[in-house]
Backbone as ProteinMPNN parsed JSONL, in Angstrom:
{"seq_chain_A": "MSPQELAEACAAALWNDDSASQRLGMVLDRIAPGTAVLTMTVTDQMTNGHGTAHGGYIFTLADSAFAFACNTVDQRSVGQQAAITYIAPAFKGDRLTAAGREVSRKGRSGVYDVTVTNQKGEVIAEFRGHSRTVKGTLLGA", "coords_chain_A": {"N_chain_A": [[3.995, 64.578, 0.117], [2.222, 67.055, 1.808], [3.143, 70.393, 3.018], [1.84, 70.791, 5.512], [1.163, 68.167, 6.272], [3.745, 67.136, 6.5], [4.728, 68.701, 8.622], [3.035, 67.767, 10.673], [3.771, 65.051, 10.797], [6.466, 65.275, 11.549], [6.145, 66.508, 14.049], [4.817, 64.479, 15.453], [6.821, 62.499, 15.52], [8.821, 63.839, 16.983], [7.443, 64.332, 19.384], [7.073, 61.738, 20.377], [9.521, 61.069, 21.56], [9.868, 62.994, 23.478], [10.042, 63.179, 26.529], [10.248, 65.064, 28.583], [8.458, 67.254, 28.019], [6.065, 65.809, 27.944], [5.924, 64.682, 30.565], [5.618, 66.921, 32.113], [3.06, 67.511, 31.65], [2.344, 68.843, 29.347], [0.527, 69.733, 26.386], [0.353, 69.258, 22.971], [-1.196, 71.367, 21.05], [-1.526, 72.515, 18.515], [-0.053, 72.372, 15.307], [1.821, 73.539, 12.575], [3.501, 74.395, 9.504], [6.404, 75.9, 10.622], [5.187, 76.837, 12.943], [3.862, 76.368, 16.272], [1.712, 75.372, 18.926], [1.517, 74.954, 22.316], [0.148, 73.805, 25.426], [-0.065, 74.059, 29.031], [-0.84, 73.271, 32.371], [-0.316, 75.029, 35.36], [0.971, 73.503, 38.128], [0.934, 72.708, 41.671], [3.507, 71.841, 42.29], [5.009, 73.361, 40.592], [5.269, 75.889, 41.54], [6.895, 78.696, 43.141], [8.701, 80.183, 45.955], [7.363, 82.581, 46.15], [4.814, 82.016, 45.614], [4.07, 81.955, 43.01], [4.198, 80.848, 39.553], [7.163, 79.133, 38.887], [9.804, 80.559, 37.089], [11.388, 78.905, 35.504], [9.745, 76.809, 34.677], [7.927, 78.144, 33.052], [9.683, 79.037, 31.094], [10.459, 76.515, 30.12], [8.077, 75.562, 28.95], [7.77, 77.499, 26.896], [10.148, 76.996, 25.518], [9.674, 74.411, 24.609], [7.577, 74.874, 22.781], [8.99, 76.411, 20.943], [10.836, 74.44, 20.101], [9.155, 72.588, 18.767], [8.099, 74.255, 16.765], [10.382, 74.861, 15.242], [11.06, 72.465, 14.154], [9.626, 71.478, 11.91], [10.134, 70.769, 9.307], [11.441, 68.416, 8.789], [14.218, 68.396, 9.243], [16.594, 68.018, 11.577], [16.576, 70.282, 14.216], [18.058, 72.298, 16.693], [18.135, 74.174, 19.78], [20.033, 77.104, 19.798], [20.43, 79.452, 21.127], [18.578, 81.241, 23.568], [16.221, 83.527, 24.981], [14.216, 85.0, 27.53], [11.571, 87.151, 28.507], [9.891, 87.997, 31.327], [6.627, 88.966, 31.828], [4.287, 89.098, 33.379], [3.067, 87.543, 36.419], [2.328, 84.015, 36.724], [0.008, 81.655, 38.097], [-0.713, 78.91, 40.391], [-2.821, 76.533, 38.921], [-3.341, 78.057, 36.669], [-3.826, 77.945, 33.17], [-1.512, 77.764, 30.823], [-0.576, 78.971, 27.634], [1.612, 78.513, 24.998], [2.551, 80.028, 22.165], [4.287, 79.579, 19.325], [6.204, 80.967, 16.639], [7.753, 81.066, 13.443], [10.17, 83.454, 12.665], [12.318, 83.912, 11.013], [14.157, 81.89, 8.749], [17.061, 80.862, 7.523], [19.476, 79.248, 5.661], [21.277, 77.341, 7.919], [20.277, 78.483, 10.19], [17.745, 79.755, 12.392], [15.139, 81.947, 13.587], [12.855, 82.343, 16.179], [9.816, 83.366, 17.679], [8.025, 83.211, 20.714], [5.045, 83.543, 22.396], [3.758, 83.54, 25.603], [0.757, 83.016, 27.179], [-1.948, 83.368, 29.596], [-5.016, 81.711, 30.679], [-6.809, 83.784, 30.474], [-5.931, 85.223, 28.4], [-3.957, 86.99, 28.931], [-0.688, 88.301, 28.604], [2.061, 86.51, 29.663], [4.759, 85.967, 29.26], [7.456, 86.692, 26.976], [9.367, 85.126, 24.553], [12.371, 84.506, 22.788], [13.928, 82.467, 20.486], [16.84, 81.055, 19.023], [17.611, 78.927, 16.454], [19.475, 76.067, 15.268], [20.268, 74.022, 12.6], [21.096, 70.564, 12.581], [22.883, 67.503, 11.832], [20.881, 64.946, 10.36], [17.479, 63.652, 10.301], [14.038, 63.83, 11.356], [12.187, 61.986, 10.528], [13.588, 59.94, 9.471], [13.924, 59.182, 6.812]], "CA_chain_A": [[3.452, 65.006, 1.394], [2.046, 68.508, 1.866], [3.866, 70.999, 4.145], [1.109, 70.542, 6.758], [1.342, 66.744, 6.61], [5.125, 66.988, 6.936], [4.808, 69.29, 9.965], [2.355, 66.854, 11.598], [4.597, 63.844, 10.936], [7.647, 65.657, 12.329], [5.708, 66.736, 15.427], [4.537, 63.169, 16.062], [8.107, 61.847, 15.787], [9.482, 64.569, 18.061], [6.658, 64.127, 20.599], [7.292, 60.377, 20.867], [10.74, 61.007, 22.361], [9.947, 64.189, 24.332], [9.491, 62.842, 27.838], [10.185, 66.263, 29.427], [7.176, 67.939, 27.772], [4.973, 64.91, 28.337], [5.859, 64.517, 32.021], [5.147, 68.172, 32.703], [1.641, 67.648, 31.329], [2.117, 69.698, 28.178], [-0.284, 69.205, 25.301], [0.611, 69.883, 21.671], [-2.538, 71.704, 20.571], [-1.578, 72.858, 17.089], [1.225, 72.387, 14.595], [1.769, 73.916, 11.159], [4.863, 74.751, 9.116], [6.986, 77.046, 11.308], [4.425, 77.276, 14.11], [3.415, 75.348, 17.209], [1.027, 75.861, 20.123], [1.48, 73.988, 23.409], [-0.455, 74.288, 26.655], [0.335, 73.382, 30.258], [-1.441, 73.811, 33.59], [0.629, 75.223, 36.451], [0.64, 72.67, 39.285], [1.525, 73.124, 42.94], [4.94, 71.553, 42.237], [5.647, 74.319, 39.698], [5.278, 77.219, 42.143], [8.098, 79.058, 43.887], [8.496, 80.752, 47.282], [6.471, 83.744, 46.062], [3.469, 81.538, 45.313], [3.811, 82.108, 41.574], [4.854, 79.826, 38.731], [8.619, 79.274, 38.759], [10.15, 80.973, 35.733], [11.963, 77.791, 34.75], [8.668, 76.045, 34.041], [7.414, 78.979, 31.957], [10.711, 78.944, 30.059], [10.405, 75.175, 29.531], [6.914, 75.534, 28.051], [8.109, 78.3, 25.712], [11.213, 76.292, 24.797], [9.059, 73.283, 23.9], [6.878, 75.426, 21.613], [10.083, 76.757, 20.033], [11.369, 73.197, 19.528], [8.215, 72.032, 17.792], [7.985, 75.181, 15.631], [11.568, 74.842, 14.374], [11.28, 71.101, 13.645], [8.469, 71.119, 11.075], [10.534, 70.503, 7.919], [12.211, 67.169, 8.782], [15.658, 68.585, 9.402], [16.758, 68.196, 13.022], [16.99, 71.614, 14.655], [18.238, 72.413, 18.135], [18.271, 75.543, 20.253], [21.4, 77.63, 19.863], [20.391, 80.513, 22.129], [17.213, 81.658, 23.855], [16.045, 84.502, 26.056], [12.816, 85.188, 27.894], [11.21, 88.297, 29.327], [8.675, 87.722, 32.087], [5.785, 90.156, 31.797], [3.339, 89.038, 34.498], [3.152, 86.235, 37.07], [1.32, 82.972, 36.541], [-0.306, 81.083, 39.395], [-1.207, 77.539, 40.433], [-4.106, 76.37, 38.257], [-3.393, 78.769, 35.384], [-3.578, 77.177, 31.953], [-0.634, 78.586, 30.0], [-0.469, 78.646, 26.212], [2.815, 79.025, 24.342], [2.352, 80.057, 20.71], [5.553, 79.87, 18.679], [6.156, 81.195, 15.193], [9.022, 81.331, 12.762], [10.413, 84.822, 12.213], [13.277, 83.818, 9.919], [14.927, 80.647, 8.625], [17.999, 81.006, 6.401], [20.59, 78.316, 5.821], [21.149, 76.469, 9.093], [19.851, 79.276, 11.34], [16.363, 80.22, 12.444], [14.734, 82.792, 14.706], [11.465, 82.026, 16.521], [9.229, 84.071, 18.804], [6.992, 82.485, 21.436], [4.304, 84.325, 23.385], [3.085, 82.714, 26.599], [-0.405, 83.696, 27.753], [-2.751, 82.553, 30.507], [-6.361, 81.391, 30.196], [-7.529, 85.043, 30.242], [-5.314, 85.877, 27.252], [-2.954, 87.947, 29.394], [0.674, 87.888, 28.258], [2.88, 86.138, 30.814], [6.178, 86.054, 28.898], [7.869, 86.714, 25.566], [10.568, 84.299, 24.401], [12.962, 84.461, 21.448], [14.894, 81.389, 20.365], [17.625, 80.927, 17.797], [17.821, 77.495, 16.189], [20.549, 75.669, 14.364], [20.039, 72.675, 12.122], [22.194, 69.617, 12.782], [22.739, 66.335, 10.954], [19.802, 64.012, 10.594], [16.072, 63.994, 10.096], [13.119, 63.278, 12.352], [11.418, 60.884, 9.961], [14.504, 58.867, 9.134], [13.831, 58.77, 5.409]], "C_chain_A": [[3.363, 66.529, 1.396], [2.869, 69.084, 3.027], [3.163, 70.752, 5.492], [1.265, 69.087, 7.205], [2.762, 66.481, 7.11], [5.296, 67.528, 8.355], [4.18, 68.357, 10.997], [3.171, 65.59, 11.84], [5.835, 64.142, 11.782], [7.283, 65.857, 13.798], [5.443, 65.42, 16.137], [5.837, 62.454, 16.421], [8.824, 62.517, 16.948], [8.774, 64.316, 19.392], [6.926, 62.748, 21.213], [8.498, 60.26, 21.789], [10.886, 62.167, 23.348], [9.321, 63.914, 25.698], [9.402, 64.068, 28.75], [8.837, 66.97, 29.251], [6.011, 67.084, 28.242], [4.827, 64.831, 29.851], [5.454, 65.786, 32.747], [3.685, 68.442, 32.361], [1.348, 68.571, 30.165], [1.275, 68.952, 27.161], [0.083, 69.976, 24.043], [-0.747, 70.124, 21.021], [-2.615, 71.955, 19.075], [-0.165, 72.863, 16.529], [0.957, 72.761, 13.15], [3.2, 74.293, 10.782], [5.343, 76.031, 9.826], [6.232, 77.53, 12.533], [4.044, 76.086, 14.985], [2.739, 76.025, 18.39], [0.973, 74.712, 21.131], [0.827, 74.63, 24.617], [0.029, 73.452, 27.829], [-0.37, 74.062, 31.426], [-0.381, 73.892, 34.678], [0.14, 74.419, 37.659], [1.318, 73.23, 40.54], [3.044, 72.925, 42.927], [5.706, 72.54, 41.366], [5.712, 75.721, 40.291], [6.542, 77.428, 42.969], [7.733, 79.641, 45.256], [7.629, 81.996, 47.314], [5.023, 83.325, 45.798], [3.073, 81.727, 43.862], [4.523, 80.98, 40.824], [6.35, 80.138, 38.639], [8.941, 79.587, 37.3], [10.731, 79.866, 34.884], [10.902, 76.961, 34.05], [8.046, 76.831, 32.879], [8.388, 78.93, 30.784], [10.629, 77.591, 29.354], [9.229, 75.035, 28.576], [7.218, 76.3, 26.763], [9.161, 77.597, 24.861], [10.656, 75.087, 24.036], [8.293, 73.766, 22.671], [7.884, 75.82, 20.534], [10.603, 75.507, 19.334], [10.439, 72.626, 18.465], [8.086, 72.941, 16.572], [9.18, 75.076, 14.688], [11.881, 73.452, 13.829], [10.105, 70.628, 12.796], [8.837, 70.783, 9.639], [11.448, 69.284, 7.784], [13.705, 67.373, 8.625], [15.851, 68.865, 10.883], [17.296, 69.583, 13.328], [17.055, 71.629, 16.169], [18.337, 73.889, 18.504], [19.732, 75.933, 20.334], [21.498, 78.693, 20.957], [18.931, 80.861, 22.347], [17.204, 82.637, 25.006], [14.553, 84.67, 26.306], [12.682, 86.464, 28.715], [9.894, 87.966, 29.997], [7.885, 89.019, 32.214], [4.88, 90.231, 33.025], [3.445, 87.661, 35.145], [2.04, 85.296, 36.624], [1.166, 82.284, 37.89], [-0.765, 79.635, 39.263], [-2.613, 77.498, 39.826], [-4.237, 77.11, 36.945], [-3.091, 77.796, 34.253], [-2.795, 78.091, 31.026], [-0.591, 78.055, 28.577], [0.775, 79.308, 25.657], [2.62, 78.896, 22.839], [3.647, 80.512, 20.056], [5.397, 80.053, 17.184], [7.546, 81.521, 14.658], [9.08, 82.787, 12.327], [11.309, 84.796, 10.987], [13.93, 82.448, 9.942], [15.754, 80.767, 7.354], [19.17, 80.075, 6.643], [20.334, 77.389, 6.999], [20.587, 77.181, 10.317], [18.398, 79.711, 11.236], [16.138, 81.082, 13.673], [13.244, 82.57, 14.911], [11.03, 82.832, 17.732], [8.113, 83.228, 19.397], [6.361, 83.436, 22.441], [3.578, 83.357, 24.299], [1.963, 83.542, 27.215], [-1.096, 82.776, 28.758], [-4.144, 82.358, 29.927], [-7.207, 82.642, 29.945], [-6.987, 85.782, 29.017], [-4.276, 86.91, 27.643], [-1.559, 87.416, 29.069], [1.472, 87.691, 29.545], [4.365, 86.31, 30.495], [6.336, 86.118, 27.383], [9.233, 86.044, 25.49], [11.06, 84.43, 22.965], [14.035, 83.384, 21.448], [15.569, 81.397, 19.013], [17.937, 79.446, 17.618], [18.989, 77.289, 15.247], [20.239, 74.25, 13.9], [21.307, 71.854, 12.318], [21.958, 68.436, 11.856], [21.534, 65.501, 11.347], [18.411, 64.568, 10.334], [15.243, 63.36, 11.203], [12.429, 62.005, 11.823], [12.289, 59.754, 9.472], [14.463, 58.383, 7.705], [14.999, 59.263, 4.613]], "O_chain_A": [[4.318, 67.212, 1.027], [3.254, 68.341, 3.93], [3.831, 70.528, 6.501], [1.476, 68.817, 8.388], [2.96, 65.694, 8.036], [5.933, 66.89, 9.193], [4.734, 68.175, 12.081], [3.251, 65.111, 12.972], [6.208, 63.341, 12.639], [8.018, 65.431, 14.688], [5.806, 65.261, 17.303], [5.948, 61.87, 17.499], [9.378, 61.834, 17.808], [9.43, 64.11, 20.413], [6.996, 62.615, 22.434], [8.498, 59.438, 22.705], [11.929, 62.302, 23.989], [8.21, 64.36, 25.985], [8.537, 64.099, 29.626], [8.153, 67.25, 30.235], [5.078, 67.586, 28.869], [3.711, 64.905, 30.365], [4.991, 65.725, 33.886], [3.135, 69.477, 32.738], [0.218, 69.034, 30.011], [1.298, 67.724, 27.078], [0.119, 71.207, 24.051], [-1.37, 69.197, 20.505], [-3.623, 71.654, 18.435], [0.784, 73.296, 17.182], [-0.042, 72.333, 12.571], [4.031, 74.491, 11.668], [4.761, 77.102, 9.652], [6.608, 78.549, 13.113], [3.92, 74.956, 14.512], [3.137, 77.112, 18.807], [0.452, 73.636, 20.836], [0.929, 75.84, 24.821], [0.467, 72.313, 27.67], [-0.483, 75.287, 31.462], [0.367, 72.938, 34.896], [-0.97, 74.633, 38.148], [2.168, 74.116, 40.458], [3.783, 73.737, 43.483], [6.936, 72.556, 41.397], [6.163, 76.651, 39.622], [7.17, 76.476, 43.432], [6.571, 79.59, 45.662], [7.202, 82.426, 48.386], [4.121, 84.161, 45.762], [1.893, 81.668, 43.517], [5.34, 80.257, 41.393], [6.743, 81.267, 38.349], [8.41, 78.952, 36.389], [10.582, 79.884, 33.662], [11.132, 76.462, 32.948], [7.684, 76.255, 31.853], [7.98, 78.798, 29.63], [10.719, 77.524, 28.128], [9.37, 74.448, 27.503], [6.954, 75.806, 25.666], [9.078, 77.599, 23.633], [11.119, 74.78, 22.937], [8.356, 73.126, 21.621], [7.65, 75.587, 19.348], [10.791, 75.506, 18.117], [10.887, 72.226, 17.39], [7.973, 72.445, 15.451], [9.021, 75.188, 13.473], [12.869, 73.28, 13.114], [9.642, 69.498, 12.95], [7.949, 70.534, 8.823], [12.146, 69.137, 6.781], [14.375, 66.597, 7.944], [15.325, 69.852, 11.396], [18.317, 70.01, 12.789], [16.21, 71.042, 16.844], [18.59, 74.741, 17.652], [20.561, 75.195, 20.867], [22.523, 78.814, 21.627], [18.128, 80.786, 21.417], [18.058, 82.592, 25.892], [13.735, 84.501, 25.402], [13.557, 86.809, 29.509], [8.898, 87.686, 29.329], [8.413, 90.04, 32.654], [4.726, 91.29, 33.633], [3.866, 86.706, 34.492], [0.964, 85.725, 36.206], [2.071, 82.32, 38.724], [-1.151, 79.185, 38.184], [-3.476, 78.309, 40.163], [-5.153, 76.828, 36.172], [-2.216, 76.938, 34.367], [-3.331, 79.069, 30.505], [-0.571, 76.845, 28.349], [0.977, 80.512, 25.82], [2.536, 77.79, 22.306], [4.062, 81.662, 20.2], [4.579, 79.395, 16.541], [8.375, 82.148, 15.318], [8.151, 83.293, 11.697], [11.102, 85.552, 10.038], [14.224, 81.906, 11.007], [15.215, 80.772, 6.248], [19.788, 80.108, 7.707], [19.297, 76.73, 7.067], [20.431, 76.565, 11.372], [17.889, 79.996, 10.152], [16.85, 80.966, 14.67], [12.462, 82.601, 13.961], [11.781, 82.969, 18.697], [7.345, 82.602, 18.666], [7.058, 84.06, 23.241], [2.87, 82.463, 23.836], [2.198, 84.642, 27.714], [-0.864, 81.568, 28.772], [-4.42, 82.79, 28.808], [-8.229, 82.559, 29.263], [-7.508, 86.83, 28.636], [-3.765, 87.632, 26.787], [-1.283, 86.228, 29.238], [1.547, 88.579, 30.394], [5.141, 86.744, 31.346], [5.479, 85.667, 26.623], [10.137, 86.356, 26.265], [10.257, 84.461, 22.032], [14.932, 83.38, 22.291], [14.955, 81.704, 17.991], [18.462, 78.797, 18.522], [19.425, 78.196, 14.538], [19.976, 73.372, 14.722], [22.425, 72.362, 12.236], [20.938, 68.378, 11.17], [21.212, 65.37, 12.528], [18.208, 65.771, 10.173], [15.706, 62.458, 11.9], [12.134, 61.081, 12.581], [11.775, 58.703, 9.091], [14.922, 57.279, 7.413], [15.08, 59.005, 3.412]]}, "name": "protein", "num_of_chains": 1, "seq": "MSPQELAEACAAALWNDDSASQRLGMVLDRIAPGTAVLTMTVTDQMTNGHGTAHGGYIFTLADSAFAFACNTVDQRSVGQQAAITYIAPAFKGDRLTAAGREVSRKGRSGVYDVTVTNQKGEVIAEFRGHSRTVKGTLLGA"}
């Protein structure tokens, strides 16, 4: 299996059990070794008292992109630590894109950056996640 085929198989297995991402209307747009792109439209239920997208939903989108990016080699990886910096507000109806990429993967630890943008290409948030591999595989082989 090529690295791309492995990444696609791992993403399919992870997606099958990811009810949080699915129920929030996220779409897995692209997967490749060490990278993932997910999109989500901000709904009325995702807005806060300021009339902007609640930061928790933006974080969740970025965290999902991080999860898919760090699980492309069939070794279960989980988030060990993550931080987000909000750059600009998002609003109801905005289509957000979270593009995650591997910065480093050594031993059991990985570092991943995710940039969240809106449909105009404006940066909404920057996220950095640290992953840790755990026992098991996604494909069960």
